[in-house]
C-alpha positions in Angstrom: -5.2 18.5 -7.0 -3.5 15.5 -5.6 -2.7 14.2 -2.2 0.9 13.3 -1.8 2.1 9.8 -1.7 2.9 10.0 2.0 -0.6 8.8 2.8 -0.3 5.6 0.7 3.2 4.9 1.8 2.1 5.2 5.4 -0.7 2.7 4.9 1.7 0.4 3.1 4.1 0.7 6.1 1.4 -0.1 8.6 0.2 -3.1 6.6 3.7 -4.5 6.2 4.3 -4.1 9.9 1.1 -6.0 10.6 1.6 -8.7 8.0 5.4 -9.4 8.4 6.2 -7.9 11.8 6.1 -11.3 13.6 8.5 -13.0 11.2 10.9 -10.1 10.5 12.0 -6.8 12.0 10.3 -4.0 10.1 13.1 -1.5 9.6 13.2 1.5 7.2 15.4 -0.7 5.0 13.0 -3.6 4.8 10.0 -1.4 4.4 11.8 0.6 1.7 12.3 -2.7 -0.2 8.6 -3.4 -0.2 7.5 0.2 -1.0 10.2 1.0 -3.6 11.2 4.2 -1.8 14.4 5.5 -0.2 14.9 4.5 3.4 15.2 8.2 4.3 11.6 8.8 3.1 10.5 5.8 5.1 12.2 7.0 8.3 10.5 10.4 7.9 7.1 8.8 7.6 7.8 6.4 10.4 8.6 9.5 12.6 5.2 11.1 11.7 3.4 7.8 12.5 5.3 7.6 15.8 4.5 11.1 16.8 0.9 10.4 16.1 1.0 7.4 18.4 0.2 4.9 15.7 3.5 3.0 15.9 6.5 2.4 18.2 10.0 2.4 16.9 13.0 0.8 18.7 16.5 1.2 17.5 19.2 -1.5 17.3 19.4 -5.2 16.3 16.2 -6.0 18.2 14.5 -2.8 17.0 12.2 -2.0 14.2 8.6 -0.6 14.1 5.6 -2.2 15.7 1.9 -1.1 15.7 1.1 0.9 18.9 -2.6 0.0 19.1 -5.0 -2.4 17.6 -5.6 -2.0 13.8 -9.3 -1.9 14.3 -8.9 1.3 16.4 -6.8 3.1 13.6 -8.7 4.6 10.7 -7.5 5.8 7.4 -8.4 9.3 8.7 -5.9 8.8 11.6 -3.2 7.9 9.1 -4.0 10.8 6.7 -3.9 13.3 9.6 -0.6 11.9 10.8 1.3 12.3 7.6 -0.4 15.0 5.4 0.6 18.5 6.1 -2.6 20.5 5.5 -1.5 23.9 6.7 -4.5 25.4 8.3 -6.3 22.0 8.1 -7.5 22.7 4.6 -7.3 20.1 1.9 -7.7 22.6 -0.8 -5.4 25.5 -1.2 -6.6 28.7 -2.7 -4.7 30.9 -5.1 -3.5 33.8 -2.9 -4.5 37.0 -4.7 -7.9 36.9 -6.4 -8.5 40.4 -7.9 -10.9 42.4 -5.6 -11.7 44.6 -8.6 -13.1 41.7 -10.5 -16.7 40.5 -9.6 -15.6 36.8 -9.7 -12.3 37.5 -7.8 -14.1 39.5 -5.2 -16.6 36.6 -4.5 -14.7 33.4 -5.3 -14.1 32.7 -1.6 -17.7 33.2 -0.7 -18.7 30.9 -3.6 -16.2 28.0 -2.9 -15.0 28.0 0.7 -18.1 26.3 2.2 -18.3 23.8 -0.6 -14.7 22.9 -0.4 -14.9 22.5 3.4 -17.9 20.1 2.9 -16.0 18.1 0.4 -13.1 17.7 2.8 -15.5 16.7 5.6 -17.2 14.1 3.4 -13.8 12.6 2.5 -12.7 12.5 6.2 -16.0 10.9 7.2 -15.5 8.2 4.7 -11.9 7.7 5.8 -13.1 7.5 9.5 -15.3 4.5 8.5 -12.4 2.4 7.2 -10.1 0.8 9.7 -6.6 -0.5 9.1 -8.0 -3.9 10.2 -10.3 -3.7 7.2 -7.4 -2.8 4.9 -5.1 -5.5 6.4 -7.8 -8.1 5.9 -8.1 -7.1 2.3 -4.4 -7.2 1.8 -4.2 -10.7 3.3 -7.0 -11.9 1.0 -5.3 -10.4 -2.0 -2.0 -12.0 -1.0 -3.6 -15.4 -0.6 -5.4 -15.0 -3.9 -2.1 -14.1 -5.7 -0.3 -17.2 -4.3 
């Protein structure tokens, strides 16, 4: 199982807006250059972040994306929930037709559902403890170290 790259792209977008936003408009084209993705992909994720209230997007020459609220008030869980389509809010998807005639197939949901839900809750709790301010500070330290 693998979470899509939308989450890491969204974090990358938000950090770029924070780090470079005062010096340069952060458009889908400039962000795509940093991320190495097509601007259409970036626009789609920008739309998801905007709908979640994490950024504002303005069009035109003076447009671009800006952070809508302080980074300390945005967690990795907020970003994850904004861009990952989890269906019925379940991180793990189950194979659709376990055989009810098989003892394992008949009981697999009972065996796994609660455990998988707890794993997801643990991941989300950890993500809720990490703010984008923490990630941005780490990014700035790494950029300075790499100079």
